[in-house]
PDB file with SEQRES, HELIX, SHEET and CRYST1 records, atoms N, CA, C and O in Angstrom:
SEQRES   1 A   67  MET LYS LYS ASN VAL GLY SER ILE ASP LYS VAL ILE ARG          
SEQRES   2 A   67  VAL LEU LEU ALA PHE GLY ILE VAL LEU LEU ASN TYR PHE          
SEQRES   3 A   67  GLU ILE ILE ASN GLY THR VAL ALA ILE ILE LEU LEU LEU          
SEQRES   4 A   67  ILE ALA MET ILE LEU ILE VAL THR SER PHE ALA ASN PHE          
SEQRES   5 A   67  CYS PRO LEU TYR ALA LEU LEU GLY LYS SER THR CYS LYS          
SEQRES   6 A   67  THR LYS                                                      
HELIX    1 AA1 SER A    7  TYR A   25  1                                  19    
HELIX    2 AA2 THR A   32  ALA A   50  1                                  19    
HELIX    3 AA3 PRO A   54  LEU A   59  1                                   6    
CRYST1    1.000    1.000    1.000  90.00  90.00  90.00 P 1           1          
ATOM      1  N   MET A   1     -10.551   7.133 -14.536  1.00  0.00           N  
ATOM      2  CA  MET A   1      -9.685   8.127 -15.255  1.00  0.00           C  
ATOM      3  C   MET A   1      -9.137   7.398 -16.525  1.00  0.00           C  
ATOM      4  O   MET A   1      -8.639   6.273 -16.481  1.00  0.00           O  
ATOM      5  N   LYS A   2      -9.263   8.075 -17.555  1.00  0.00           N  
ATOM      6  CA  LYS A   2      -8.737   7.700 -18.794  1.00  0.00           C  
ATOM      7  C   LYS A   2      -7.305   8.187 -19.027  1.00  0.00           C  
ATOM      8  O   LYS A   2      -7.003   9.346 -18.742  1.00  0.00           O  
ATOM      9  N   LYS A   3      -6.469   7.377 -19.508  1.00  0.00           N  
ATOM     10  CA  LYS A   3      -5.082   7.788 -19.745  1.00  0.00           C  
ATOM     11  C   LYS A   3      -5.042   8.936 -20.722  1.00  0.00           C  
ATOM     12  O   LYS A   3      -5.714   8.890 -21.753  1.00  0.00           O  
ATOM     13  N   ASN A   4      -4.220  10.037 -20.408  1.00  0.00           N  
ATOM     14  CA  ASN A   4      -4.141  11.055 -21.387  1.00  0.00           C  
ATOM     15  C   ASN A   4      -2.600  11.568 -21.339  1.00  0.00           C  
ATOM     16  O   ASN A   4      -2.311  12.674 -21.796  1.00  0.00           O  
ATOM     17  N   VAL A   5      -1.732  10.806 -20.827  1.00  0.00           N  
ATOM     18  CA  VAL A   5      -0.317  11.203 -20.771  1.00  0.00           C  
ATOM     19  C   VAL A   5       0.385  10.199 -21.452  1.00  0.00           C  
ATOM     20  O   VAL A   5       0.248   9.038 -21.067  1.00  0.00           O  
ATOM     21  N   GLY A   6       1.180  10.480 -22.489  1.00  0.00           N  
ATOM     22  CA  GLY A   6       2.007   9.509 -23.191  1.00  0.00           C  
ATOM     23  C   GLY A   6       3.365   9.261 -22.628  1.00  0.00           C  
ATOM     24  O   GLY A   6       3.734   9.899 -21.642  1.00  0.00           O  
ATOM     25  N   SER A   7       4.086   8.426 -23.162  1.00  0.00           N  
ATOM     26  CA  SER A   7       5.383   7.994 -22.591  1.00  0.00           C  
ATOM     27  C   SER A   7       6.432   9.108 -22.772  1.00  0.00           C  
ATOM     28  O   SER A   7       7.211   9.330 -21.845  1.00  0.00           O  
ATOM     29  N   ILE A   8       6.494   9.803 -23.879  1.00  0.00           N  
ATOM     30  CA  ILE A   8       7.489  10.923 -23.973  1.00  0.00           C  
ATOM     31  C   ILE A   8       7.027  12.032 -23.038  1.00  0.00           C  
ATOM     32  O   ILE A   8       7.892  12.685 -22.454  1.00  0.00           O  
ATOM     33  N   ASP A   9       5.788  12.292 -22.854  1.00  0.00           N  
ATOM     34  CA  ASP A   9       5.272  13.316 -21.912  1.00  0.00           C  
ATOM     35  C   ASP A   9       5.735  12.930 -20.526  1.00  0.00           C  
ATOM     36  O   ASP A   9       6.195  13.770 -19.752  1.00  0.00           O  
ATOM     37  N   LYS A  10       5.610  11.658 -20.222  1.00  0.00           N  
ATOM     38  CA  LYS A  10       5.963  11.139 -18.825  1.00  0.00           C  
ATOM     39  C   LYS A  10       7.387  11.425 -18.507  1.00  0.00           C  
ATOM     40  O   LYS A  10       7.750  11.897 -17.430  1.00  0.00           O  
ATOM     41  N   VAL A  11       8.265  11.082 -19.601  1.00  0.00           N  
ATOM     42  CA  VAL A  11       9.723  11.345 -19.378  1.00  0.00           C  
ATOM     43  C   VAL A  11      10.058  12.764 -19.178  1.00  0.00           C  
ATOM     44  O   VAL A  11      10.851  13.116 -18.305  1.00  0.00           O  
ATOM     45  N   ILE A  12       9.448  13.607 -19.997  1.00  0.00           N  
ATOM     46  CA  ILE A  12       9.673  15.004 -19.846  1.00  0.00           C  
ATOM     47  C   ILE A  12       9.246  15.604 -18.448  1.00  0.00           C  
ATOM     48  O   ILE A  12       9.933  16.437 -17.858  1.00  0.00           O  
ATOM     49  N   ARG A  13       8.103  15.128 -17.994  1.00  0.00           N  
ATOM     50  CA  ARG A  13       7.597  15.497 -16.708  1.00  0.00           C  
ATOM     51  C   ARG A  13       8.622  15.154 -15.554  1.00  0.00           C  
ATOM     52  O   ARG A  13       8.950  15.949 -14.673  1.00  0.00           O  
ATOM     53  N   VAL A  14       9.066  13.904 -15.678  1.00  0.00           N  
ATOM     54  CA  VAL A  14       9.977  13.415 -14.664  1.00  0.00           C  
ATOM     55  C   VAL A  14      11.351  14.154 -14.680  1.00  0.00           C  
ATOM     56  O   VAL A  14      11.986  14.414 -13.658  1.00  0.00           O  
ATOM     57  N   LEU A  15      11.722  14.449 -15.888  1.00  0.00           N  
ATOM     58  CA  LEU A  15      13.096  15.161 -15.993  1.00  0.00           C  
ATOM     59  C   LEU A  15      12.951  16.584 -15.435  1.00  0.00           C  
ATOM     60  O   LEU A  15      13.827  17.068 -14.718  1.00  0.00           O  
ATOM     61  N   LEU A  16      11.851  17.236 -15.767  1.00  0.00           N  
ATOM     62  CA  LEU A  16      11.562  18.635 -15.203  1.00  0.00           C  
ATOM     63  C   LEU A  16      11.502  18.580 -13.709  1.00  0.00           C  
ATOM     64  O   LEU A  16      12.033  19.464 -13.037  1.00  0.00           O  
ATOM     65  N   ALA A  17      10.876  17.573 -13.171  1.00  0.00           N  
ATOM     66  CA  ALA A  17      10.737  17.509 -11.729  1.00  0.00           C  
ATOM     67  C   ALA A  17      12.110  17.326 -11.131  1.00  0.00           C  
ATOM     68  O   ALA A  17      12.439  17.969 -10.134  1.00  0.00           O  
ATOM     69  N   PHE A  18      12.921  16.464 -11.717  1.00  0.00           N  
ATOM     70  CA  PHE A  18      14.217  16.086 -11.256  1.00  0.00           C  
ATOM     71  C   PHE A  18      15.091  17.261 -11.286  1.00  0.00           C  
ATOM     72  O   PHE A  18      15.932  17.402 -10.398  1.00  0.00           O  
ATOM     73  N   GLY A  19      14.953  18.211 -12.334  1.00  0.00           N  
ATOM     74  CA  GLY A  19      15.716  19.336 -12.502  1.00  0.00           C  
ATOM     75  C   GLY A  19      15.378  20.367 -11.410  1.00  0.00           C  
ATOM     76  O   GLY A  19      16.264  21.058 -10.907  1.00  0.00           O  
ATOM     77  N   ILE A  20      14.113  20.460 -11.059  1.00  0.00           N  
ATOM     78  CA  ILE A  20      13.633  21.432 -10.089  1.00  0.00           C  
ATOM     79  C   ILE A  20      14.194  21.003  -8.722  1.00  0.00           C  
ATOM     80  O   ILE A  20      14.604  21.860  -7.939  1.00  0.00           O  
ATOM     81  N   VAL A  21      14.220  19.697  -8.419  1.00  0.00           N  
ATOM     82  CA  VAL A  21      14.694  19.245  -7.224  1.00  0.00           C  
ATOM     83  C   VAL A  21      16.165  19.489  -7.103  1.00  0.00           C  
ATOM     84  O   VAL A  21      16.621  19.851  -6.019  1.00  0.00           O  
ATOM     85  N   LEU A  22      16.962  19.309  -8.176  1.00  0.00           N  
ATOM     86  CA  LEU A  22      18.410  19.595  -8.250  1.00  0.00           C  
ATOM     87  C   LEU A  22      18.644  21.106  -7.998  1.00  0.00           C  
ATOM     88  O   LEU A  22      19.582  21.451  -7.279  1.00  0.00           O  
ATOM     89  N   LEU A  23      17.867  21.967  -8.536  1.00  0.00           N  
ATOM     90  CA  LEU A  23      17.963  23.370  -8.317  1.00  0.00           C  
ATOM     91  C   LEU A  23      17.775  23.795  -6.912  1.00  0.00           C  
ATOM     92  O   LEU A  23      18.385  24.733  -6.398  1.00  0.00           O  
ATOM     93  N   ASN A  24      16.892  23.050  -6.318  1.00  0.00           N  
ATOM     94  CA  ASN A  24      16.700  23.257  -4.865  1.00  0.00           C  
ATOM     95  C   ASN A  24      17.817  22.807  -4.022  1.00  0.00           C  
ATOM     96  O   ASN A  24      18.334  23.516  -3.158  1.00  0.00           O  
ATOM     97  N   TYR A  25      18.195  21.522  -4.320  1.00  0.00           N  
ATOM     98  CA  TYR A  25      19.368  20.865  -3.628  1.00  0.00           C  
ATOM     99  C   TYR A  25      20.578  21.649  -3.648  1.00  0.00           C  
ATOM    100  O   TYR A  25      21.213  21.733  -2.596  1.00  0.00           O  
ATOM    101  N   PHE A  26      21.016  22.268  -4.739  1.00  0.00           N  
ATOM    102  CA  PHE A  26      22.114  23.020  -4.882  1.00  0.00           C  
ATOM    103  C   PHE A  26      21.905  24.462  -4.454  1.00  0.00           C  
ATOM    104  O   PHE A  26      22.818  25.277  -4.584  1.00  0.00           O  
ATOM    105  N   GLU A  27      20.753  24.790  -3.958  1.00  0.00           N  
ATOM    106  CA  GLU A  27      20.331  26.071  -3.424  1.00  0.00           C  
ATOM    107  C   GLU A  27      20.495  27.197  -4.550  1.00  0.00           C  
ATOM    108  O   GLU A  27      20.914  28.315  -4.251  1.00  0.00           O  
ATOM    109  N   ILE A  28      20.164  26.869  -5.783  1.00  0.00           N  
ATOM    110  CA  ILE A  28      20.119  27.849  -6.830  1.00  0.00           C  
ATOM    111  C   ILE A  28      18.779  28.540  -6.711  1.00  0.00           C  
ATOM    112  O   ILE A  28      18.678  29.725  -7.027  1.00  0.00           O  
ATOM    113  N   ILE A  29      17.737  27.836  -6.261  1.00  0.00           N  
ATOM    114  CA  ILE A  29      16.484  28.462  -5.972  1.00  0.00           C  
ATOM    115  C   ILE A  29      16.252  28.285  -4.444  1.00  0.00           C  
ATOM    116  O   ILE A  29      16.657  27.273  -3.873  1.00  0.00           O  
ATOM    117  N   ASN A  30      15.585  29.297  -3.777  1.00  0.00           N  
ATOM    118  CA  ASN A  30      15.251  29.169  -2.448  1.00  0.00           C  
ATOM    119  C   ASN A  30      14.122  30.041  -2.172  1.00  0.00           C  
ATOM    120  O   ASN A  30      13.693  30.834  -3.011  1.00  0.00           O  
ATOM    121  N   GLY A  31      13.576  29.889  -0.867  1.00  0.00           N  
ATOM    122  CA  GLY A  31      12.484  30.704  -0.422  1.00  0.00           C  
ATOM    123  C   GLY A  31      11.170  30.226  -0.993  1.00  0.00           C  
ATOM    124  O   GLY A  31      10.926  29.031  -1.163  1.00  0.00           O  
ATOM    125  N   THR A  32      10.242  31.313  -1.315  1.00  0.00           N  
ATOM    126  CA  THR A  32       8.922  30.993  -1.781  1.00  0.00           C  
ATOM    127  C   THR A  32       8.967  30.411  -3.159  1.00  0.00           C  
ATOM    128  O   THR A  32       8.167  29.539  -3.499  1.00  0.00           O  
ATOM    129  N   VAL A  33       9.918  30.892  -3.981  1.00  0.00           N  
ATOM    130  CA  VAL A  33       9.959  30.329  -5.375  1.00  0.00           C  
ATOM    131  C   VAL A  33      10.358  28.768  -5.375  1.00  0.00           C  
ATOM    132  O   VAL A  33       9.907  27.991  -6.216  1.00  0.00           O  
ATOM    133  N   ALA A  34      11.197  28.404  -4.408  1.00  0.00           N  
ATOM    134  CA  ALA A  34      11.563  27.098  -4.281  1.00  0.00           C  
ATOM    135  C   ALA A  34      10.353  26.167  -3.823  1.00  0.00           C  
ATOM    136  O   ALA A  34      10.194  25.050  -4.317  1.00  0.00           O  
ATOM    137  N   ILE A  35       9.586  26.646  -2.936  1.00  0.00           N  
ATOM    138  CA  ILE A  35       8.426  25.974  -2.406  1.00  0.00           C  
ATOM    139  C   ILE A  35       7.438  25.784  -3.581  1.00  0.00           C  
ATOM    140  O   ILE A  35       6.929  24.683  -3.788  1.00  0.00           O  
ATOM    141  N   ILE A  36       7.183  26.812  -4.313  1.00  0.00           N  
ATOM    142  CA  ILE A  36       6.210  26.770  -5.399  1.00  0.00           C  
ATOM    143  C   ILE A  36       6.641  25.768  -6.526  1.00  0.00           C  
ATOM    144  O   ILE A  36       5.830  25.017  -7.068  1.00  0.00           O  
ATOM    145  N   LEU A  37       7.988  25.810  -6.844  1.00  0.00           N  
ATOM    146  CA  LEU A  37       8.495  25.029  -7.887  1.00  0.00           C  
ATOM    147  C   LEU A  37       8.469  23.559  -7.334  1.00  0.00           C  
ATOM    148  O   LEU A  37       8.131  22.664  -8.108  1.00  0.00           O  
ATOM    149  N   LEU A  38       8.794  23.274  -6.087  1.00  0.00           N  
ATOM    150  CA  LEU A  38       8.812  21.946  -5.579  1.00  0.00           C  
ATOM    151  C   LEU A  38       7.279  21.344  -5.623  1.00  0.00           C  
ATOM    152  O   LEU A  38       7.063  20.183  -5.969  1.00  0.00           O  
ATOM    153  N   LEU A  39       6.355  22.159  -5.278  1.00  0.00           N  
ATOM    154  CA  LEU A  39       5.002  21.720  -5.501  1.00  0.00           C  
ATOM    155  C   LEU A  39       4.641  21.418  -6.911  1.00  0.00           C  
ATOM    156  O   LEU A  39       3.911  20.455  -7.146  1.00  0.00           O  
ATOM    157  N   ILE A  40       5.089  22.152  -7.842  1.00  0.00           N  
ATOM    158  CA  ILE A  40       4.858  21.909  -9.283  1.00  0.00           C  
ATOM    159  C   ILE A  40       5.569  20.550  -9.575  1.00  0.00           C  
ATOM    160  O   ILE A  40       4.994  19.697 -10.252  1.00  0.00           O  
ATOM    161  N   ALA A  41       6.776  20.354  -9.084  1.00  0.00           N  
ATOM    162  CA  ALA A  41       7.541  19.133  -9.285  1.00  0.00           C  
ATOM    163  C   ALA A  41       6.783  17.907  -8.801  1.00  0.00           C  
ATOM    164  O   ALA A  41       6.793  16.856  -9.442  1.00  0.00           O  
ATOM    165  N   MET A  42       6.099  18.070  -7.606  1.00  0.00           N  
ATOM    166  CA  MET A  42       5.310  16.936  -7.076  1.00  0.00           C  
ATOM    167  C   MET A  42       4.153  16.732  -7.956  1.00  0.00           C  
ATOM    168  O   MET A  42       3.851  15.561  -8.183  1.00  0.00           O  
ATOM    169  N   ILE A  43       3.444  17.674  -8.496  1.00  0.00           N  
ATOM    170  CA  ILE A  43       2.355  17.449  -9.402  1.00  0.00           C  
ATOM    171  C   ILE A  43       2.779  16.794 -10.639  1.00  0.00           C  
ATOM    172  O   ILE A  43       2.082  15.913 -11.143  1.00  0.00           O  
ATOM    173  N   LEU A  44       3.903  17.182 -11.163  1.00  0.00           N  
ATOM    174  CA  LEU A  44       4.441  16.565 -12.429  1.00  0.00           C  
ATOM    175  C   LEU A  44       4.715  14.981 -12.159  1.00  0.00           C  
ATOM    176  O   LEU A  44       4.355  14.121 -12.963  1.00  0.00           O  
ATOM    177  N   ILE A  45       5.339  14.712 -11.033  1.00  0.00           N  
ATOM    178  CA  ILE A  45       5.648  13.267 -10.694  1.00  0.00           C  
ATOM    179  C   ILE A  45       4.304  12.540 -10.548  1.00  0.00           C  
ATOM    180  O   ILE A  45       4.138  11.464 -11.123  1.00  0.00           O  
ATOM    181  N   VAL A  46       3.355  13.085  -9.808  1.00  0.00           N  
ATOM    182  CA  VAL A  46       2.074  12.319  -9.540  1.00  0.00           C  
ATOM    183  C   VAL A  46       1.306  12.050 -10.895  1.00  0.00           C  
ATOM    184  O   VAL A  46       0.794  10.957 -11.135  1.00  0.00           O  
ATOM    185  N   THR A  47       1.261  13.109 -11.751  1.00  0.00           N  
ATOM    186  CA  THR A  47       0.578  12.982 -13.083  1.00  0.00           C  
ATOM    187  C   THR A  47       1.292  11.977 -13.982  1.00  0.00           C  
ATOM    188  O   THR A  47       0.656  11.198 -14.693  1.00  0.00           O  
ATOM    189  N   SER A  48       2.666  12.008 -13.935  1.00  0.00           N  
ATOM    190  CA  SER A  48       3.332  11.069 -14.776  1.00  0.00           C  
ATOM    191  C   SER A  48       3.131   9.637 -14.355  1.00  0.00           C  
ATOM    192  O   SER A  48       2.994   8.756 -15.203  1.00  0.00           O  
ATOM    193  N   PHE A  49       3.110   9.384 -13.038  1.00  0.00           N  
ATOM    194  CA  PHE A  49       2.853   7.965 -12.579  1.00  0.00           C  
ATOM    195  C   PHE A  49       1.374   7.573 -12.746  1.00  0.00           C  
ATOM    196  O   PHE A  49       1.074   6.403 -12.986  1.00  0.00           O  
ATOM    197  N   ALA A  50       0.473   8.517 -12.625  1.00  0.00           N  
ATOM    198  CA  ALA A  50      -0.899   8.193 -12.699  1.00  0.00           C  
ATOM    199  C   ALA A  50      -1.378   8.168 -14.191  1.00  0.00           C  
ATOM    200  O   ALA A  50      -2.515   7.775 -14.453  1.00  0.00           O  
ATOM    201  N   ASN A  51      -0.593   8.548 -15.080  1.00  0.00           N  
ATOM    202  CA  ASN A  51      -0.889   8.580 -16.588  1.00  0.00           C  
ATOM    203  C   ASN A  51      -2.066   9.421 -16.802  1.00  0.00           C  
ATOM    204  O   ASN A  51      -2.782   9.196 -17.777  1.00  0.00           O  
ATOM    205  N   PHE A  52      -2.343  10.392 -15.966  1.00  0.00           N  
ATOM    206  CA  PHE A  52      -3.548  11.233 -16.065  1.00  0.00           C  
ATOM    207  C   PHE A  52      -3.154  12.663 -15.722  1.00  0.00           C  
ATOM    208  O   PHE A  52      -2.515  12.914 -14.700  1.00  0.00           O  
ATOM    209  N   CYS A  53      -3.547  13.606 -16.594  1.00  0.00           N  
ATOM    210  CA  CYS A  53      -3.387  15.027 -16.238  1.00  0.00           C  
ATOM    211  C   CYS A  53      -4.728  15.695 -16.316  1.00  0.00           C  
ATOM    212  O   CYS A  53      -5.351  15.698 -17.378  1.00  0.00           O  
ATOM    213  N   PRO A  54      -5.231  16.303 -15.145  1.00  0.00           N  
ATOM    214  CA  PRO A  54      -6.507  16.894 -15.099  1.00  0.00           C  
ATOM    215  C   PRO A  54      -6.551  18.118 -16.105  1.00  0.00           C  
ATOM    216  O   PRO A  54      -7.564  18.351 -16.765  1.00  0.00           O  
ATOM    217  N   LEU A  55      -5.442  18.862 -16.188  1.00  0.00           N  
ATOM    218  CA  LEU A  55      -5.441  19.999 -17.109  1.00  0.00           C  
ATOM    219  C   LEU A  55      -5.677  19.504 -18.523  1.00  0.00           C  
ATOM    220  O   LEU A  55      -6.429  20.126 -19.274  1.00  0.00           O  
ATOM    221  N   TYR A  56      -5.036  18.371 -18.913  1.00  0.00           N  
ATOM    222  CA  TYR A  56      -5.274  17.936 -20.301  1.00  0.00           C  
ATOM    223  C   TYR A  56      -6.797  17.398 -20.420  1.00  0.00           C  
ATOM    224  O   TYR A  56      -7.416  17.488 -21.480  1.00  0.00           O  
ATOM    225  N   ALA A  57      -7.271  16.913 -19.415  1.00  0.00           N  
ATOM    226  CA  ALA A  57      -8.715  16.494 -19.459  1.00  0.00           C  
ATOM    227  C   ALA A  57      -9.608  17.729 -19.669  1.00  0.00           C  
ATOM    228  O   ALA A  57     -10.561  17.649 -20.444  1.00  0.00           O  
ATOM    229  N   LEU A  58      -9.355  18.793 -19.052  1.00  0.00           N  
ATOM    230  CA  LEU A  58     -10.151  20.008 -19.212  1.00  0.00           C  
ATOM    231  C   LEU A  58      -9.996  20.621 -20.590  1.00  0.00           C  
ATOM    232  O   LEU A  58     -10.935  21.194 -21.141  1.00  0.00           O  
ATOM    233  N   LEU A  59      -8.837  20.497 -21.121  1.00  0.00           N  
ATOM    234  CA  LEU A  59      -8.601  21.034 -22.458  1.00  0.00           C  
ATOM    235  C   LEU A  59      -8.878  20.071 -23.593  1.00  0.00           C  
ATOM    236  O   LEU A  59      -8.712  20.402 -24.767  1.00  0.00           O  
ATOM    237  N   GLY A  60      -9.331  18.794 -23.200  1.00  0.00           N  
ATOM    238  CA  GLY A  60      -9.547  17.848 -24.215  1.00  0.00           C  
ATOM    239  C   GLY A  60      -8.298  17.312 -24.986  1.00  0.00           C  
ATOM    240  O   GLY A  60      -8.398  16.813 -26.107  1.00  0.00           O  
ATOM    241  N   LYS A  61      -7.205  17.435 -24.367  1.00  0.00           N  
ATOM    242  CA  LYS A  61      -5.862  17.021 -24.938  1.00  0.00           C  
ATOM    243  C   LYS A  61      -5.453  15.732 -24.450  1.00  0.00           C  
ATOM    244  O   LYS A  61      -5.739  15.378 -23.306  1.00  0.00           O  
ATOM    245  N   SER A  62      -4.758  14.958 -25.297  1.00  0.00           N  
ATOM    246  CA  SER A  62      -4.175  13.666 -24.888  1.00  0.00           C  
ATOM    247  C   SER A  62      -2.823  13.535 -25.709  1.00  0.00           C  
ATOM    248  O   SER A  62      -2.765  13.837 -26.901  1.00  0.00           O  
ATOM    249  N   THR A  63      -1.782  13.080 -25.013  1.00  0.00           N  
ATOM    250  CA  THR A  63      -0.511  12.710 -25.626  1.00  0.00           C  
ATOM    251  C   THR A  63      -0.361  11.157 -25.672  1.00  0.00           C  
ATOM    252  O   THR A  63       0.635  10.646 -26.184  1.00  0.00           O  
ATOM    253  N   CYS A  64      -1.337  10.440 -25.144  1.00  0.00           N  
ATOM    254  CA  CYS A  64      -1.259   9.030 -25.106  1.00  0.00           C  
ATOM    255  C   CYS A  64      -1.847   8.392 -26.394  1.00  0.00           C  
ATOM    256  O   CYS A  64      -2.998   8.641 -26.754  1.00  0.00           O  
ATOM    257  N   LYS A  65      -1.001   7.543 -27.091  1.00  0.00           N  
ATOM    258  CA  LYS A  65      -1.358   7.020 -28.347  1.00  0.00           C  
ATOM    259  C   LYS A  65      -2.391   5.972 -28.310  1.00  0.00           C  
ATOM    260  O   LYS A  65      -3.064   5.739 -29.314  1.00  0.00           O  
ATOM    261  N   THR A  66      -2.566   5.277 -27.125  1.00  0.00           N  
ATOM    262  CA  THR A  66      -3.625   4.196 -27.015  1.00  0.00           C  
ATOM    263  C   THR A  66      -4.933   4.843 -26.684  1.00  0.00           C  
ATOM    264  O   THR A  66      -5.006   5.743 -25.846  1.00  0.00           O  
ATOM    265  N   LYS A  67      -5.922   4.403 -27.314  1.00  0.00           N  
ATOM    266  CA  LYS A  67      -7.282   4.855 -27.007  1.00  0.00           C  
ATOM    267  C   LYS A  67      -7.990   3.920 -26.092  1.00  0.00           C  
ATOM    268  O   LYS A  67      -9.145   4.158 -25.738  1.00  0.00           O  
TER     269      LYS A  67                                                      
END                                                                             
């Protein structure tokens, strides 16, 4: 897997995931919406730590500055 997630992109992904977890923790979101958003948060965390986003690969996009 070739890196295609840059450092700023990683920070944004982690912050979004953290925000979703906080929304769930404080019960602002619940039910099916909470489950779906928590799954999205997990995907964001995994892709940020793996430095690879499959959707970026399909679209031919990269936010990583190193080649």
